DORORO-741074 format. One record per atom (N, C-alpha, C): residue number from 1; atom name; x, y, z. Coordinates in steps of 0.02 Angstrom, whole numbers, always signed. Layout:
<atoms>
   num   atome        x        y        z
   NUM      CA        X        Y        Z
...
</atoms>
This chain:
<atoms>
   num   atome        x        y        z
     1       N      +41      -60       +0
     1      CA       +0       +0       +0
     1       C      +44      +64       +0
     2       N      +96      +63      +42
     2      CA     +140     +121      +46
     2       C     +174     +132      -22
     3       N     +194      +79      -55
     3      CA     +228      +86     -120
     3       C     +180     +113     -173
     4       N     +117      +93     -171
     4      CA      +68     +121     -218
     4       C      +58     +195     -205
     5       N      +52     +214     -142
     5      CA      +44     +284     -125
     5       C     +106     +324     -146
     6       N     +165     +295     -135
     6      CA     +227     +329     -155
     6       C     +229     +340     -231
     7       N     +208     +290     -269
     7      CA     +205     +298     -342
     7       C     +156     +351     -363
     8       N      +96     +352     -331
     8      CA      +46     +403     -347
     8       C      +71     +472     -328
     9       N     +106     +478     -271
     9      CA     +134     +542     -251
     9       C     +187     +566     -301
    10       N     +229     +519     -323
    10      CA     +281     +537     -372
    10       C     +249     +563     -436
    11       N     +195     +532     -457
    11      CA     +161     +555     -517
    11       C     +131     +624     -507
    12       N      +98     +635     -450
    12      CA      +70     +701     -435
    12       C     +124     +754     -433
    13       N     +180     +738     -401
    13      CA     +236     +786     -397
    13       C     +261     +802     -468
    14       N     +268     +751     -509
    14      CA     +292     +763     -578
    14       C     +243     +807     -618
    15       N     +179     +793     -610
    15      CA     +129     +832     -647
    15       C     +127     +905     -624
    16       N     +140     +917     -561
    16      CA     +138     +985     -534
    16       C     +204    +1021     -543
    17       N     +260     +983     -540
    17      CA     +328    +1012     -543
    17       C     +371     +972     -592
    18       N     +360     +979     -657
    18      CA     +396     +936     -705
    18       C     +470     +953     -714
    19       N     +492    +1014     -697
    19      CA     +563    +1029     -706
    19       C     +603     +991     -653
    20       N     +663     +967     -673
    20      CA     +701     +918     -634
    20       C     +717     +942     -563
    21       N     +741    +1004     -555
    21      CA     +760    +1027     -489
    21       C     +700    +1032     -442
    22       N     +645    +1060     -467
    22      CA     +585    +1066     -426
    22       C     +556     +997     -411
    23       N     +556     +952     -461
    23      CA     +532     +884     -451
    23       C     +572     +848     -398
    24       N     +638     +853     -401
    24      CA     +681     +819     -352
    24       C     +668     +844     -282
    25       N     +664     +910     -276
    25      CA     +653     +939     -210
    25       C     +585     +919     -183
    26       N     +533     +930     -223
    26      CA     +464     +915     -200
    26       C     +455     +840     -186
    27       N     +487     +798     -226
    27      CA     +482     +726     -214
    27       C     +513     +708     -146
    28       N     +569     +738     -130
    28      CA     +600     +724      -64
    28       C     +554     +748       -7
    29       N     +522     +805      -16
    29      CA     +476     +830      +35
    29       C     +416     +782      +44
    30       N     +385     +762      -12
    30      CA     +324     +722       -7
    30       C     +339     +650      +15
    31       N     +398     +624       -2
    31      CA     +416     +557      +22
    31       C     +431     +559      +97
    32       N     +460     +614     +120
    32      CA     +470     +623     +192
    32       C     +403     +628     +227
    33       N     +356     +664     +198
    33      CA     +289     +669     +228
    33       C     +254     +601     +228
    34       N     +264     +561     +176
    34      CA     +236     +493     +176
    34       C     +266     +452     +232
    35       N     +331     +458     +243
    35      CA     +363     +424     +299
    35       C     +331     +446     +366
    36       N     +320     +510     +374
    36      CA     +289     +536     +435
    36       C     +220     +504     +446
    37       N     +180     +500     +393
    37      CA     +113     +471     +398
    37       C     +118     +398     +421
    38       N     +159     +360     +387
    38      CA     +165     +288     +404
    38       C     +191     +279     +475
    39       N     +241     +318     +493
    39      CA     +271     +312     +560
    39       C     +221     +332     +614
    40       N     +183     +385     +602
    40      CA     +133     +407     +652
    40       C      +77     +355     +659
    41       N      +57     +325     +604
    41      CA       +4     +274     +608
    41       C      +30     +213     +647
    42       N      +91     +192     +633
    42      CA     +118     +132     +665
    42       C     +140     +143     +737
    43       N     +169     +201     +752
    43      CA     +200     +211     +818
    43       C     +167     +266     +860
    44       N     +122     +305     +829
    44      CA      +88     +358     +866
    44       C     +133     +416     +885
    45       N     +186     +427     +847
    45      CA     +232     +481     +862
    45       C     +265     +504     +797
    46       N     +286     +566     +796
    46      CA     +324     +594     +740
    46       C     +395     +606     +764
    47       N     +444     +572     +735
    47      CA     +513     +582     +759
    47       C     +537     +654     +750
    48       N     +571     +680     +800
    48      CA     +596     +748     +797
    48       C     +647     +757     +741
    49       N     +685     +704     +727
    49      CA     +735     +709     +674
    49       C     +701     +722     +606
    50       N     +645     +691     +594
    50      CA     +609     +701     +532
    50       C     +577     +770     +530
    51       N     +552     +793     +587
    51      CA     +525     +861     +590
    51       C     +580     +912     +576
    52       N     +640     +900     +602
    52      CA     +696     +944     +588
    52       C     +715     +944     +515
    53       N     +715     +885     +484
    53      CA     +730     +880     +412
    53       C     +679     +919     +371
    54       N     +615     +911     +388
    54      CA     +563     +947     +351
    54       C     +569    +1023     +361
    55       N     +586    +1044     +422
    55      CA     +595    +1115     +434
    55       C     +653    +1142     +393
    56       N     +708    +1105     +390
    56      CA     +766    +1127     +351
    56       C     +748    +1130     +277
    57       N     +713    +1080     +251
    57      CA     +692    +1081     +181
    57       C     +646    +1140     +167
    58       N     +601    +1155     +214
    58      CA     +555    +1210     +205
    58       C     +592    +1277     +203
    59       N     +641    +1286     +246
    59      CA     +678    +1349     +247
    59       C     +721    +1356     +184
    60       N     +748    +1301     +160
    60      CA     +785    +1302      +96
    60       C     +738    +1322      +40
    61       N     +678    +1294      +41
    61      CA     +627    +1310       -9
    61       C     +611    +1385       -9
    62       N     +601    +1413      +50
    62      CA     +587    +1485      +55
    62       C     +646    +1525      +27
    63       N     +705    +1507      +47
    63      CA     +765    +1543      +24
    63       C     +772    +1543      -51
    64       N     +767    +1484      -82
    64      CA     +774    +1480     -155
    64       C     +715    +1513     -191
    65       N     +657    +1510     -162
    65      CA     +599    +1542     -193
    65       C     +609    +1617     -199
    66       N     +637    +1647     -148
    66      CA     +645    +1719     -149
    66       C     +707    +1742     -187
    67       N     +757    +1699     -195
    67      CA     +815    +1717     -235
    67       C     +797    +1731     -307
    68       N     +747    +1694     -332
    68      CA     +726    +1703     -401
    68       C     +691    +1768     -415
    69       N     +669    +1802     -363
    69      CA     +631    +1865     -372
    69       C     +671    +1928     -357
    70       N     +734    +1920     -338
    70      CA     +774    +1979     -318
    70       C     +778    +2033     -371
    71       N     +782    +2013     -434
    71      CA     +790    +2063     -488
    71       C     +724    +2089     -514
    72       N     +668    +2058     -495
    72      CA     +604    +2074     -527
    72       C     +554    +2109     -481
    73       N     +564    +2106     -416
    73      CA     +515    +2132     -369
    73       C     +548    +2185     -326
    74       N     +509    +2236     -309
    74      CA     +537    +2290     -267
    74       C     +557    +2262     -199
    75       N     +609    +2290     -169
    75      CA     +633    +2266     -104
    75       C     +579    +2269      -50
    76       N     +536    +2320      -53
    76      CA     +483    +2326       -2
    76       C     +434    +2268       -6
    77       N     +411    +2252      -65
    77      CA     +363    +2197      -73
    77       C     +397    +2131      -58
    78       N     +460    +2123      -79
    78      CA     +497    +2062      -66
    78       C     +507    +2051       +9
    79       N     +522    +2104      +45
    79      CA     +532    +2099     +117
    79       C     +467    +2079     +152
    80       N     +412    +2111     +133
    80      CA     +347    +2093     +163
    80       C     +328    +2021     +148
    81       N     +339    +2001      +86
    81      CA     +321    +1933      +66
    81       C     +365    +1881     +103
    82       N     +429    +1896     +108
    82      CA     +474    +1850     +144
    82       C     +455    +1846     +218
    83       N     +438    +1903     +247
    83      CA     +417    +1904     +317
    83       C     +356    +1861     +328
    84       N     +306    +1868     +285
    84      CA     +245    +1827     +292
    84       C     +259    +1753     +279
    85       N     +305    +1738     +234
    85      CA     +323    +1668     +222
    85       C     +355    +1638     +284
    86       N     +399    +1676     +316
    86      CA     +432    +1650     +376
    86       C     +385    +1647     +437
    87       N     +336    +1692     +439
    87      CA     +288    +1691     +494
    87       C     +234    +1638     +485
    88       N     +223    +1615     +424
    88      CA     +170    +1566     +410
    88       C     +177    +1503     +452
    89       N     +238    +1477     +457
    89      CA     +248    +1416     +496
    89       C     +230    +1425     +570
    90       N     +260    +1474     +605
    90      CA     +242    +1482     +675
    90       C     +168    +1500     +687
    91       N     +139    +1540     +642
    91      CA      +68    +1558     +650
    91       C      +24    +1497     +646
    92       N      +38    +1453     +597
    92      CA       -4    +1393     +588
    92       C      +11    +1340     +640
    93       N      +72    +1338     +666
    93      CA      +90    +1288     +716
    93       C      +65    +1308     +786
    94       N      +54    +1373     +797
    94      CA      +35    +1398     +863
    94       C      -27    +1365     +893
    95       N      -82    +1357     +856
    95      CA     -140    +1324     +887
    95       C     -126    +1252     +908
    96       N      -89    +1215     +868
    96      CA      -74    +1146     +885
    96       C      -27    +1143     +945
    97       N      +21    +1189     +947
    97      CA      +66    +1194    +1005
    97       C      +27    +1211    +1067
    98       N      -21    +1257    +1061
    98      CA      -64    +1276    +1118
    98       C     -103    +1216    +1144
    99       N     -133    +1177    +1098
    99      CA     -170    +1117    +1119
    99       C     -124    +1068    +1156
   100       N      -63    +1059    +1131
   100      CA      -15    +1015    +1163
   100       C       +5    +1041    +1232
   101       N      +16    +1106    +1235
   101      CA      +38    +1137    +1298
   101       C      -16    +1132    +1351
   102       N      -77    +1151    +1333
   102      CA     -132    +1151    +1382
   102       C     -147    +1080    +1406
   103       N     -145    +1032    +1360
   103      CA     -164     +963    +1378
   103       C     -104     +920    +1398
   104       N      -44     +950    +1397
   104      CA      +18     +912    +1411
   104       C      +26     +853    +1363
   105       N       +7     +864    +1302
   105      CA      +17     +814    +1250
   105       C      -38     +762    +1243
   106       N      -94     +770    +1280
   106      CA     -147     +719    +1275
   106       C     -198     +735    +1220
   107       N     -212     +798    +1207
   107      CA     -260     +815    +1154
   107       C     -226     +812    +1086
   108       N     -164     +835    +1085
   108      CA     -127     +841    +1023
   108       C      -54     +825    +1040
   109       N      -22     +784     +999
   109      CA      +48     +768    +1010
   109       C      +93     +827     +994
   110       N     +151     +829    +1026
   110      CA     +199     +883    +1016
   110       C     +225     +884     +945
   111       N     +232     +826     +914
   111      CA     +259     +821     +847
   111       C     +213     +852     +794
   112       N     +149     +854     +808
   112      CA     +101     +883     +760
   112       C     +114     +957     +749
   113       N     +131     +993     +802
   113      CA     +146    +1065     +793
   113       C     +211    +1075     +755
   114       N     +260    +1031     +766
   114      CA     +323    +1036     +728
   114       C     +311    +1021     +654
   115       N     +269     +972     +641
   115      CA     +251     +956     +572
   115       C     +215    +1015     +539
   116       N     +169    +1045     +575
   116      CA     +131    +1102     +549
   116       C     +175    +1162     +537
   117       N     +227    +1171     +578
   117      CA     +275    +1224     +567
   117       C     +306    +1218     +498
   118       N     +329    +1157     +481
   118      CA     +359    +1145     +415
   118       C     +308    +1153     +359
   119       N     +248    +1127     +370
   119      CA     +196    +1132     +318
   119       C     +178    +1206     +306
   120       N     +176    +1245     +358
   120      CA     +162    +1317     +350
   120       C     +216    +1351     +309
   121       N     +279    +1333     +321
   121      CA     +333    +1362     +282
   121       C     +330    +1338     +209
   122       N     +314    +1275     +199
   122      CA     +312    +1248     +131
   122       C     +253    +1273      +91
   123       N     +195    +1281     +123
   123      CA     +134    +1299      +87
   123       C     +119    +1373      +88
   124       N     +145    +1409     +136
   124      CA     +128    +1480     +144
   124       C      +67    +1487     +190
   125       N      +51    +1549     +206
   125      CA       -1    +1562     +256
   125       C      -70    +1540     +234
   126       N      -92    +1561     +176
   126      CA     -162    +1547     +157
   126       C     -173    +1474     +137
   127       N     -127    +1446      +98
   127      CA     -134    +1376      +78
   127       C     -123    +1332     +139
   128       N      -76    +1351     +182
   128      CA      -63    +1313     +244
   128       C     -123    +1315     +291
   129       N     -156    +1373     +295
   129      CA     -217    +1377     +337
   129       C     -272    +1333     +308
   130       N     -278    +1333     +243
   130      CA     -327    +1289     +210
   130       C     -312    +1217     +225
   131       N     -249    +1198     +220
   131      CA     -229    +1129     +234
   131       C     -245    +1110     +307
   132       N     -234    +1157     +353
   132      CA     -249    +1143     +423
   132       C     -324    +1134     +435
   133       N     -364    +1176     +403
   133      CA     -437    +1169     +408
   133       C     -459    +1101     +380
   134       N     -432    +1084     +322
   134      CA     -449    +1019     +292
   134       C     -427     +961     +337
   135       N     -370     +969     +370
   135      CA     -347     +917     +416
   135       C     -395     +908     +474
   136       N     -418     +963     +503
   136      CA     -466     +957     +559
   136       C     -532     +928     +536
   137       N     -556     +949     +478
   137      CA     -620     +923     +452
   137       C     -614     +848     +438
   138       N     -562     +828     +403
   138      CA     -555     +756     +386
   138       C     -542     +715     +448
   139       N     -502     +740     +495
   139      CA     -490     +705     +557
   139       C     -554     +696     +598
   140       N     -594     +748     +601
   140      CA     -658     +744     +637
   140       C     -705     +695     +604
   141       N     -708     +696     +537
   141      CA     -752     +650     +501
   141       C     -732     +577     +513
   142       N     -668     +563     +509
   142      CA     -644     +495     +521
   142       C     -655     +475     +594
   143       N     -640     +520     +639
   143      CA     -650     +506     +710
   143       C     -723     +490     +727
   144       N     -768     +529     +701
   144      CA     -840     +517     +712
   144       C     -861     +451     +681
   145       N     -837     +437     +620
   145      CA     -854     +374     +587
   145       C     -828     +314     +627
   146       N     -768     +320     +653
   146      CA     -740     +265     +693
   146       C     -780     +254     +757
   147       N     -801     +308     +788
   147      CA     -841     +301     +849
   147       C     -908     +269     +833
   148       N     -939     +290     +778
   148      CA    -1006     +265     +761
   148       C    -1005     +193     +735
   149       N     -955     +175     +697
   149      CA     -958     +111     +661
   149       C     -906      +60     +682
   150       N     -859      +77     +723
   150      CA     -807      +30     +741
   150       C     -807      +19     +817
   151       N     -811      -41     +836
   151      CA     -809      -56     +908
   151       C     -740      -41     +937
   152       N     -739      -20     +998
   152      CA     -676       -7    +1032
   152       C     -654      +66    +1028
   153       N     -680     +104     +983
   153      CA     -662     +175     +980
   153       C     -711     +215    +1022
   154       N     -683     +260    +1060
   154      CA     -723     +303    +1104
   154       C     -698     +375    +1095
   155       N     -731     +421    +1128
   155      CA     -711     +491    +1124
   155       C     -639     +501    +1147
   156       N     -615     +461    +1193
   156      CA     -547     +469    +1219
   156       C     -496     +426    +1183
   157       N     -516     +391    +1131
   157      CA     -468     +351    +1092
   157       C     -420     +397    +1054
   158       N     -359     +375    +1046
   158      CA     -309     +414    +1009
   158       C     -314     +400     +935
   159       N     -307     +452     +896
   159      CA     -307     +447     +824
   159       C     -249     +489     +798
   160       N     -201     +459     +764
   160      CA     -143     +498     +739
   160       C     -167     +556     +695
   161       N     -140     +615     +707
   161      CA     -161     +674     +669
   161       C     -118     +689     +609
   162       N      -56     +665     +609
   162      CA      -11     +679     +553
   162       C      -40     +658     +485
   163       N      -74     +600     +480
   163      CA     -103     +583     +415
   163       C     -152     +635     +389
   164       N     -189     +666     +434
   164      CA     -238     +716     +414
   164       C     -204     +782     +396
   165       N     -150     +799     +432
   165      CA     -111     +859     +414
   165       C      -82     +852     +344
   166       N      -54     +793     +330
   166      CA      -24     +781     +264
   166       C      -78     +777     +211
   167       N     -135     +746     +226
   167      CA     -190     +743     +178
   167       C     -215     +813     +161
   168       N     -223     +856     +211
   168      CA     -243     +925     +199
   168       C     -192     +962     +157
   169       N     -128     +951     +172
   169      CA      -75     +983     +132
   169       C      -76     +958      +60
   170       N      -86     +894      +51
   170      CA      -89     +864      -15
   170       C     -147     +894      -56
   171       N     -206     +898      -25
   171      CA     -264     +925      -60
   171       C     -253     +999      -77
   172       N     -227    +1037      -30
   172      CA     -218    +1109      -42
   172       C     -163    +1121      -94
   173       N     -109    +1084      -91
   173      CA      -53    +1096     -137
   173       C      -66    +1070     -207
   174       N      -87    +1008     -214
   174      CA      -93     +978     -280
   174       C     -157     +996     -316
   175       N     -209    +1012     -278
   175      CA     -273    +1027     -310
   175       C     -292    +1100     -304
   176       N     -244    +1142     -284
   176      CA     -251    +1215     -282
   176       C     -312    +1237     -241
   177       N     -320    +1208     -183
   177      CA     -374    +1228     -138
   177       C     -347    +1282      -92
   178       N     -380    +1339      -90
   178      CA     -359    +1395      -48
   178       C     -421    +1433      -25
   179       N     -443    +1420      +35
   179      CA     -503    +1454      +62
   179       C     -489    +1527      +79
   180       N     -426    +1545      +88
   180      CA     -408    +1611     +113
   180       C     -367    +1651      +63
   181       N     -379    +1642       -1
   181      CA     -337    +1671      -53
   181       C     -333    +1747      -50
   182       N     -383    +1781      -26
   182      CA     -382    +1854      -24
   182       C     -351    +1881      +40
   183       N     -333    +1838      +87
   183      CA     -305    +1860     +151
   183       C     -242    +1901     +143
   184       N     -193    +1883     +101
   184      CA     -132    +1924      +97
   184       C     -143    +1995      +74
   185       N     -196    +2007      +37
   185      CA     -210    +2075      +14
   185       C     -222    +2122      +73
   186       N     -244    +2096     +129
   186      CA     -257    +2137     +187
   186       C     -193    +2161     +219
   187       N     -136    +2125     +207
   187      CA      -74    +2142     +241
   187       C      -23    +2177     +196
   188       N      -36    +2184     +131
   188      CA      +13    +2215      +87
   188       C       +0    +2289      +80
</atoms>
């Protein structure tokens, strides 16, 4: 199953990013996210080393993205855009970190906020917020379905959240879903 998903992801990445450098980079990001999903499902935890790798990849992505615009965009707009790109990760990770902090890791695992930090940097503020909303909606739908139709699941049962974060990111990135597309206009 994992190999089929990896093949489908590789195809999606190629269709969205056909140039070799972008394809290679994006493929490494999405294969790492696939690893996170499988690991979280099997072990109920997201390794900090993988979160660190994703954060490093995301910051490299931001850096290279802005290098291409140095000659074409005014420094003022570039600075504002770079600032919002760097703030996207912490802004989107903050609610998950808050849930982990308040509940001491029982409502939400600590690794979920680290994963969302990287996803925010990779996707940007509006697409990242859309991905987070989709993650909560899909997680709630699956959780309710499991409670209603599967024995042994209760309101206090644990359900790994990383698969839903990655699913939301996948839907937002590959299918161009953005609920908050006009939001940046308010800040420029």
